[in-house]
C-alpha positions as CSV (number, residue, x, y, z in Angstrom):
1,X,15.7,12.6,-23.7
2,X,13.3,13.5,-20.9
3,X,14.6,13.8,-17.3
4,X,13.0,10.7,-15.6
5,X,13.6,10.7,-11.9
6,X,14.3,7.2,-10.4
7,X,13.8,6.5,-6.7
8,X,17.1,6.3,-4.8
9,X,18.1,4.1,-1.9
10,X,16.8,6.6,0.6
11,X,13.3,6.6,-0.9
12,X,13.2,2.8,-1.1
13,X,14.3,2.4,2.5
14,X,11.7,5.0,3.7
15,X,8.9,3.0,1.9
16,X,10.2,-0.2,3.4
17,X,10.2,1.2,6.9
18,X,6.7,2.7,6.4
19,X,5.4,-0.7,5.2
20,X,6.9,-2.5,8.2
21,X,5.5,0.0,10.7
22,X,2.1,-0.2,9.1
23,X,2.1,-4.0,9.5
24,X,3.2,-3.8,13.1
25,X,0.5,-1.2,13.9
26,X,-2.1,-3.4,12.2
27,X,-1.0,-6.5,14.1
28,X,-1.1,-4.5,17.4
29,X,-4.5,-3.1,16.7
30,X,-5.8,-6.6,15.8
31,X,-4.4,-8.0,19.1
32,X,-6.4,-5.3,21.0
33,X,-9.7,-6.3,19.4
34,X,-12.1,-8.5,21.3
35,X,-12.4,-12.1,20.2
36,X,-15.3,-11.4,17.9
37,X,-13.3,-8.7,16.1
38,X,-10.3,-11.0,15.7
39,X,-12.6,-13.6,14.3
40,X,-13.7,-11.2,11.6
41,X,-10.1,-10.4,10.7
42,X,-8.9,-14.0,10.7
43,X,-11.9,-15.9,9.4
44,X,-13.3,-13.7,6.6
45,X,-11.8,-12.6,3.3
46,X,-11.1,-9.1,4.8
47,X,-7.4,-9.3,3.8
48,X,-8.4,-10.1,0.2
49,X,-10.7,-7.1,0.1
50,X,-8.0,-4.8,1.4
51,X,-5.5,-6.1,-1.1
52,X,-7.9,-5.8,-4.1
53,X,-8.8,-2.3,-3.0
54,X,-5.2,-1.2,-2.5
55,X,-4.2,-2.7,-5.9
56,X,-7.1,-0.9,-7.6
57,X,-6.1,2.4,-6.0
58,X,-2.4,2.0,-7.1
59,X,-3.5,1.2,-10.7
60,X,-5.9,4.1,-10.7
61,X,-3.1,6.5,-9.6
62,X,-0.8,5.1,-12.3
63,X,-3.4,5.5,-15.0
64,X,-4.1,9.1,-13.9
65,X,-0.4,10.2,-13.7
66,X,0.6,12.6,-16.4
67,X,3.1,11.0,-18.7
68,X,5.4,12.8,-21.1
69,X,3.5,15.1,-23.5
70,X,3.1,14.5,-27.2
71,X,6.2,16.6,-27.9
72,X,8.5,14.5,-25.6
C-alpha cells in the first residue's frame, strides 16, 4: 500500500488562519479604495471572476499533480 500523507490538524489550522488573514487584508484594502474603486468591487461580478479563476487554478494543479505510478 502506498504511503499517502494526510494533512494533520496543524496544517488545517494554518490554512484556516491564512484564509482569514487574506479576507481581512482584502476587506481593509477595499475600505482604503476611493468610492469609485469600491463601486467596482461591490457592483460588478469581480468576486465571481476571482472565484472562477481560483477554482480553475486549483483544478489545474490537481490535474497536474503526479499520482502513483503504474506500478503502485
